[in-house]
C-alpha positions in Angstrom: 17.8 -22.0 31.6 19.0 -19.3 33.9 21.3 -16.5 32.7 23.8 -15.9 35.6 26.1 -13.1 36.5 23.8 -10.2 35.7 22.8 -7.3 37.8 19.1 -7.1 37.0 17.0 -9.8 35.5 13.7 -9.8 33.6 11.7 -12.7 32.3 11.4 -13.6 28.7 10.1 -16.6 26.7 11.9 -18.1 23.8 9.7 -19.9 21.3 11.6 -22.8 19.7 9.1 -24.7 17.5 6.3 -25.2 19.9 8.4 -25.6 23.0 8.6 -22.7 25.4 11.8 -22.3 27.2 12.2 -19.9 30.2 15.0 -17.3 30.0 16.0 -14.4 32.1 17.7 -11.3 30.6 19.3 -8.1 31.6 19.2 -5.0 29.4 21.0 -2.3 31.4 24.5 -1.2 30.4 25.3 0.6 33.7 27.5 -2.1 35.3 31.0 -0.6 35.7 32.6 -4.0 36.3 32.5 -6.2 33.2 33.8 -9.7 33.0 33.5 -12.6 30.6 31.1 -14.5 32.8 28.5 -11.7 32.4 26.2 -11.4 29.5 23.1 -9.6 28.3 20.2 -10.6 26.0 18.1 -7.8 24.4 16.6 -6.7 21.1 18.7 -4.4 18.9 18.8 -3.0 15.4 21.4 -4.3 13.0 23.4 -1.5 11.2 25.7 -2.8 8.4 28.9 -0.9 7.8 30.1 -2.8 4.8 30.0 -6.4 3.4 32.1 -7.7 6.3 31.1 -5.7 9.4 28.2 -4.2 11.3 27.3 -2.8 14.7 24.2 -3.0 16.8 22.0 -0.3 18.2 19.9 -1.1 21.4 16.5 0.3 22.2 18.1 2.8 24.7 20.3 4.2 22.0 23.6 2.4 23.0 25.8 1.2 20.1 27.6 -2.1 20.3 30.8 -2.9 18.3 31.2 -6.6 17.8 34.9 -7.0 18.6 34.6 -10.8 18.9 33.8 -13.2 17.4 33.7 -12.0 13.9 30.3 -13.2 12.6 31.3 -14.2 9.0 28.2 -16.3 8.6 25.8 -13.7 9.8 24.3 -11.7 7.0 23.8 -8.2 8.3 20.8 -6.4 6.7 19.9 -2.8 7.2 16.8 -2.1 9.4 16.7 -5.7 10.6 15.9 -6.4 14.2 17.7 -9.1 16.1 18.0 -10.6 19.5 21.7 -10.4 20.6 23.3 -12.3 23.4 26.5 -10.5 24.2 29.3 -9.9 26.8 30.6 -6.3 27.3 34.4 -6.1 26.8 34.8 -2.4 27.3 33.3 1.1 27.0 33.7 4.0 24.5 35.5 2.4 21.6 35.7 5.1 18.9 32.1 6.3 18.2 30.6 3.2 19.9 29.2 2.9 23.4 30.7 -0.5 24.0 32.9 -3.2 22.5 31.2 -6.6 22.9 31.7 -10.2 22.3 28.7 -11.6 20.5 27.8 -15.0 22.0 24.7 -15.5 19.8 22.6 -13.4 17.4 19.3 -14.4 15.8 17.0 -12.4 13.7 13.5 -11.2 14.8 10.7 -11.2 12.3 11.0 -7.6 10.9 8.6 -6.3 8.3 7.5 -3.1 6.5 3.9 -1.9 6.8 2.0 -4.1 4.3 0.0 -2.7 1.3 -3.6 -2.0 2.0 -5.5 -4.3 -0.4 -9.0 -3.0 0.4 -11.6 -5.7 0.0 -8.9 -8.4 -0.1 -7.4 -7.5 3.2 -9.3 -10.2 5.1 -8.5 -12.9 2.6 -4.9 -12.0 2.3 -3.9 -10.9 5.8 -6.4 -12.8 7.8 -8.7 -12.0 10.7 -7.4 -14.6 13.3 -7.2 -13.3 16.8 -4.1 -12.8 19.0 -3.5 -11.9 22.6 -1.3 -9.0 23.8 -0.7 -9.4 27.5 -0.2 -6.2 29.5 0.0 -3.9 26.4 1.9 -1.2 28.2 4.8 -3.6 28.6 4.5 -5.5 25.3 3.9 -2.8 22.8 6.6 -0.2 22.4 8.3 2.1 19.8 12.1 2.2 19.5 14.5 3.2 16.7 11.4 3.9 14.6 10.1 0.3 14.9 6.7 -0.7 16.3 7.5 -3.8 18.5 4.7 -6.2 19.3 4.8 -9.1 21.6 1.8 -11.3 20.9 0.4 -14.7 21.7 -1.4 -16.9 19.1 -2.7 -20.4 18.8 -0.5 -22.7 16.8 -0.9 -26.2 15.5 2.3 -26.8 13.6 0.9 -27.5 10.2 1.1 -24.0 8.6 3.2 -20.9 8.8 1.3 -17.9 10.2 1.3 -14.6 8.3 1.8 -11.5 10.5 1.4 -7.9 9.3 0.2 -4.4 10.0 -1.6 -2.3 7.4 -2.8 1.3 7.2 -6.6 1.3 6.7 -6.6 5.0 5.7 -3.1 6.0 4.7 -4.0 9.4 3.2 -6.3 10.7 6.0 -5.1 8.8 9.1 -1.5 7.6 8.5 -0.9 6.9 12.2 -3.6 4.3 12.6 -2.6 0.7 11.9 -4.3 -2.7 12.0 -2.5 -5.8 13.3 -3.3 -8.7 11.1 -2.8 -12.5 11.7 -3.6 -15.2 9.1 -3.3 -18.7 10.6 -4.3 -20.4 7.4 -6.6 -22.7 9.3 -3.8 -24.1 11.4 -5.3 -26.1 14.3 -5.4 -24.3 17.7 -3.3 -26.8 19.5 -1.1 -24.7 21.8 -0.4 -21.0 22.5 3.0 -19.6 21.4 4.4 -16.2 22.1 6.6 -14.1 19.8 8.0 -10.7 19.0 7.5 -9.0 15.6 8.9 -5.6 14.6 7.4 -3.3 12.0 9.4 -0.6 10.3 7.7 2.8 10.6 10.0 4.5 8.1 7.1 5.2 5.7 5.0 7.1 8.2 5.0 10.9 7.8 7.5 12.9 9.9 5.8 14.3 13.0 8.0 17.4 12.7 9.0 17.3 16.3 5.4 16.8 17.6 4.2 13.8 19.5 1.2 12.1 18.0 -0.8 9.1 19.0 -0.1 6.0 17.0 -3.2 3.7 17.2 -3.0 0.0 16.7 -6.2 -1.9 16.1 -6.0 -5.6 17.2 -8.5 -8.4 17.0 -8.2 -10.3 20.2 -9.8 -13.4 21.6 -12.2 -11.2 23.6 -13.0 -8.6 20.9 -11.5 -5.7 19.0 -9.0 -3.5 21.0 -7.3 -0.2 20.2 -3.9 0.5 21.7 -2.3 4.0 21.7 1.4 4.8 21.8 3.2 8.1 21.8 5.0 8.5 18.5 7.6 11.2 17.6 10.0 10.7 14.8 12.7 12.8 16.6 12.6 10.6 19.6 13.7 7.1 18.8 14.3 5.6 22.3 11.4 4.0 24.2 9.8 5.5 27.3 11.9 3.4 29.7 8.9 1.4 30.9 9.8 -2.1 32.2 8.9 -4.7 29.7 8.3 -8.4 29.8 9.2 -9.3 26.2 9.4 -12.5 24.2 11.6 -13.3 21.2 10.2 -15.5 18.5 13.4 -17.6 18.5 12.1 -19.8 15.6 11.0 -17.9 12.5 9.8 -21.1 10.8 6.4 -20.6 12.3 5.9 -17.0 11.2 6.3 -14.9 8.0 
């Protein structure tokens, strides 16, 4: 499926069950000529206002007010990440960057840092490998979330368990381990997805930039990826990313 009427396009994959569907998306909000035949798809953080309303905050810090339609059936949860397909209706509405029409919104797997269980980590969280293609494009921090695009083998018989843990929270709080438990699901096909981890529990960096290290067991061995982390800087670096929404959370937990 091709998304038309956009100024700049980037490739993403949408996992629906085990079927991969090609999509194209645009994430820039610098088009000064909005119309109802233009739309954007990008990750955002859900910010509830009350029981009946919410707004969305994109990774570049823009805030989107859903003027239409009113998503009565969407349950807005604080610190939840979502993919949002939207059309811009106008700019600078009250405190918000844009008023938008939400065409579709679906949640991304969003989790806290999991408890370190010591000797039970392998049994509980697993040691199954994943692949992170082009890490500089598929690992990023935004809005105090660690966002990870990964690929794993999937057979369709078990839900996979995805987590990050802190192996040494007291002495090295900015080092994390990515964990994948496939529960012996057969390796039938490769699927790609996005998972977002809340970093709210990490110590404040007090204005300093530190290295957040992510240890990942890959198909070719153990890798360590480093990202700049500063709690006072929530927006990403601006690097171009090829990112992939999970689309179907039935496969992951």
